[in-house]
VMD Tcl script that draws the C-alpha trace (Angstrom):
set ca {
  {164.55 16.67 -29.55}
  {163.26 13.95 -27.37}
  {160.94 12.21 -29.90}
  {164.05 12.23 -32.64}
  {165.84 9.22 -31.40}
  {162.56 6.95 -31.16}
  {161.59 8.33 -34.71}
  {165.02 7.12 -35.89}
  {164.64 3.75 -34.11}
  {161.13 3.38 -35.75}
  {162.43 4.10 -39.17}
  {165.19 1.62 -38.84}
  {162.54 -0.93 -37.69}
  {160.28 0.09 -40.58}
  {157.47 1.15 -38.24}
  {155.82 4.01 -40.14}
  {153.41 5.34 -37.70}
  {155.82 7.45 -35.65}
  {157.09 8.84 -39.09}
  {153.57 9.83 -40.05}
  {152.99 11.50 -36.82}
  {156.19 13.41 -37.22}
  {155.29 14.31 -40.70}
  {151.88 15.72 -39.50}
  {153.59 17.60 -36.79}
  {156.07 19.10 -39.18}
  {153.47 20.04 -41.85}
  {151.40 21.81 -39.02}
  {154.39 23.96 -37.95}
  {154.93 24.80 -41.64}
  {151.25 25.51 -42.00}
  {151.29 28.10 -39.00}
  {154.64 29.64 -39.88}
  {153.23 30.40 -43.56}
  {149.97 31.81 -42.25}
  {151.94 33.99 -39.89}
  {154.24 35.23 -42.47}
  {151.03 35.90 -44.67}
  {149.67 38.26 -41.97}
  {147.53 36.01 -39.63}
  {148.21 36.30 -35.95}
  {151.11 33.92 -34.82}
  {149.43 33.06 -31.61}
  {151.30 30.59 -29.44}
  {148.07 28.32 -29.00}
  {148.23 27.47 -32.76}
  {151.09 25.05 -32.51}
  {149.46 23.12 -29.81}
  {148.25 20.26 -32.08}
  {151.92 20.03 -33.23}
  {153.07 19.74 -29.45}
  {150.65 17.03 -28.74}
  {151.83 14.97 -31.59}
  {155.30 15.51 -30.48}
  {154.28 14.57 -27.01}
  {152.92 11.29 -28.00}
  {156.17 10.42 -30.02}
  {158.17 11.48 -26.83}
  {155.98 9.21 -24.51}
  {156.45 6.48 -27.03}
  {160.12 6.89 -26.96}
  {160.16 6.90 -23.03}
  {158.25 3.52 -23.35}
  {160.63 1.99 -25.78}
  {163.62 2.85 -23.48}
  {161.65 1.06 -20.70}
  {161.46 -1.92 -22.88}
  {165.02 -1.99 -23.64}
  {166.06 -1.62 -19.85}
  {163.62 -4.46 -18.89}
  {165.15 -6.68 -21.77}
  {168.72 -5.86 -20.44}
  {167.58 -6.57 -16.90}
  {166.04 -9.90 -17.80}
  {169.33 -11.03 -19.67}
  {171.11 -10.41 -16.52}
  {168.67 -12.02 -14.09}
  {164.85 -12.15 -14.48}
  {164.53 -11.18 -10.70}
  {166.00 -7.76 -11.74}
  {163.28 -6.71 -14.00}
  {160.82 -5.28 -11.35}
  {163.53 -3.48 -9.66}
  {164.77 -2.02 -12.99}
  {161.41 -1.18 -14.06}
  {160.59 0.71 -10.74}
  {163.98 2.43 -10.82}
  {163.39 3.61 -14.32}
  {159.89 4.97 -13.55}
  {161.22 6.72 -10.56}
  {164.06 8.32 -12.37}
  {161.80 9.40 -15.02}
  {159.47 11.06 -12.73}
  {162.06 12.84 -11.08}
  {163.58 14.20 -14.28}
  {160.11 15.33 -15.35}
  {159.38 16.97 -12.02}
  {162.79 18.93 -11.77}
  {163.10 19.86 -15.54}
  {159.57 20.00 -17.04}
  {156.79 20.09 -14.40}
  {158.14 22.94 -12.18}
  {159.08 25.26 -15.33}
  {155.52 24.67 -16.88}
  {153.50 25.17 -13.70}
  {155.25 28.19 -12.24}
  {153.77 30.68 -14.73}
  {150.31 29.35 -13.83}
  {150.53 30.03 -10.07}
  {148.49 33.21 -10.47}
  {146.34 31.84 -13.27}
  {143.14 31.79 -10.92}
  {143.40 35.53 -10.36}
  {143.95 36.32 -13.91}
  {141.06 34.25 -15.06}
  {138.86 36.00 -12.54}
  {139.93 39.48 -13.56}
  {139.40 38.49 -17.31}
  {136.02 37.22 -16.69}
  {135.19 40.59 -14.76}
  {136.37 42.43 -17.96}
  {134.19 40.25 -20.19}
  {131.08 40.52 -18.18}
  {131.30 44.34 -17.46}
  {131.88 45.10 -21.19}
  {128.17 44.47 -21.80}
  {127.41 47.15 -19.21}
  {129.99 49.46 -20.93}
  {128.03 49.10 -24.23}
  {124.97 49.98 -22.36}
  {126.59 52.91 -21.08}
  {127.39 54.18 -24.42}
  {123.80 53.90 -25.55}
  {123.49 50.31 -26.58}
  {124.71 48.41 -29.67}
  {122.72 50.24 -32.27}
  {123.76 53.65 -30.88}
  {127.53 52.73 -30.64}
  {127.39 51.37 -34.29}
  {125.55 54.43 -35.56}
  {127.74 56.89 -33.69}
  {130.94 56.29 -35.75}
  {134.10 54.37 -35.50}
  {134.29 52.05 -32.46}
  {137.83 51.62 -31.22}
  {139.37 49.64 -28.29}
  {142.60 48.14 -27.11}
  {143.73 45.75 -29.83}
  {143.69 42.52 -27.64}
  {140.06 43.36 -27.06}
  {139.00 43.82 -30.58}
  {137.48 40.32 -30.96}
  {135.65 40.59 -27.54}
  {134.12 43.91 -28.35}
  {133.17 42.76 -31.82}
  {131.31 39.74 -30.21}
  {129.28 41.72 -27.93}
  {128.50 44.25 -30.71}
  {127.75 41.37 -33.04}
  {129.98 42.86 -35.86}
  {132.96 41.74 -37.81}
  {136.36 42.29 -36.13}
  {137.19 44.54 -39.09}
  {134.57 47.07 -37.98}
  {136.39 47.52 -34.47}
  {139.73 49.23 -34.67}
  {142.53 48.49 -32.25}
  {144.95 50.95 -31.20}
  {144.61 53.66 -34.07}
  {147.53 55.87 -34.62}
  {147.03 59.45 -36.36}
  {149.60 61.30 -38.63}
  {151.45 62.51 -35.65}
  {151.93 59.08 -34.36}
  {149.62 59.60 -31.22}
  {147.17 56.99 -30.78}
  {144.19 59.03 -31.01}
  {140.76 57.53 -31.85}
  {138.85 58.52 -34.89}
  {136.13 61.38 -34.47}
  {133.14 60.71 -34.43}
  {133.09 57.39 -32.45}
  {133.06 55.59 -29.27}
  {136.22 54.42 -27.53}
  {136.19 51.54 -25.03}
  {139.56 51.96 -23.02}
  {140.80 49.09 -20.86}
  {144.44 47.72 -20.29}
  {144.79 44.17 -21.44}
  {147.22 41.82 -19.55}
  {150.75 41.98 -21.19}
  {149.81 44.87 -23.46}
  {152.92 46.28 -25.05}
  {151.73 49.94 -25.07}
  {149.58 52.42 -23.70}
  {145.87 52.79 -24.09}
  {144.76 54.54 -27.29}
  {143.67 58.29 -26.90}
  {139.86 58.96 -26.95}
  {138.18 60.71 -29.92}
  {138.98 64.51 -30.23}
  {136.07 66.31 -28.73}
  {134.63 63.37 -26.83}
  {133.58 63.22 -23.47}
  {133.89 60.45 -20.93}
  {130.47 58.83 -20.44}
  {131.90 56.76 -17.34}
  {133.86 53.94 -15.91}
  {132.66 50.46 -15.53}
  {135.12 48.23 -13.73}
  {138.25 48.15 -15.96}
  {136.58 49.87 -18.80}
  {136.28 53.68 -19.51}
  {133.87 54.91 -22.29}
  {134.36 57.94 -24.41}
  {131.92 59.14 -27.11}
  {131.30 61.87 -29.62}
  {128.74 61.21 -32.29}
  {128.18 62.70 -35.66}
  {124.84 64.18 -34.45}
  {126.56 65.81 -31.56}
  {124.19 64.36 -29.07}
  {125.82 62.40 -26.22}
  {124.54 59.10 -25.03}
  {122.57 59.02 -21.68}
  {123.20 56.09 -19.40}
  {120.30 54.35 -18.15}
  {120.57 53.71 -14.62}
  {118.70 50.34 -14.62}
  {121.21 48.94 -17.20}
  {124.28 49.70 -15.10}
  {125.91 47.38 -12.80}
  {126.85 48.34 -9.11}
  {130.05 50.27 -8.99}
  {129.56 51.95 -12.37}
  {130.75 55.66 -12.32}
  {129.13 58.09 -15.17}
  {130.97 61.10 -16.23}
}
mol new
graphics top color blue
foreach p $ca { graphics top sphere $p radius 0.5 }
foreach p [lrange $ca 0 end-1] q [lrange $ca 1 end] { graphics top cylinder $p $q radius 0.2 }
display resetview
């Protein structure tokens, strides 16, 4: 709501640039909402462009208020302008620190740890694929499954389309059982809203690589053999 008074003032002064920015931000929100309703992922990062435009408008609004404060101070006494400016900047800083900065920075206090864990998950996925016999073996074996938030990452590692990797499959009984034959790469994504999918029926655990567990049963009935040289330290094979 902060940009709205500035946009109203700009419209009254017939300054069209702020109105154009507001229009672009609104169109972006409508676009993201429409795509989400059409079935695309409604990821919170998609409206960031809109937030940036609104942030520019809000900053311009704060600057406009500062101009009015300086004019009011000059009308009373020109010597009050520096004092009024300093007081306004200090007040704006305190408001931002108490109401905005702390609330936004608090969720990121453990960001460094989360990023390190995610980097480990990413790097060890390559080792997990090697444990399953490598890219070609995984693709030829059958259906590839993983936790749904890891579908894009596994598709990238296997160099396949995301539609070729299933996330969180559910059978007719409602159990999250991966298809057979196939390979399941189990892990638990941060903030995942459910349990890990069950491995394919009849599969065996090939091993564990960091946060990954690999289960496999192929159409030819031959389990993959892990190559010791390809495995990272700490890898446990089943």
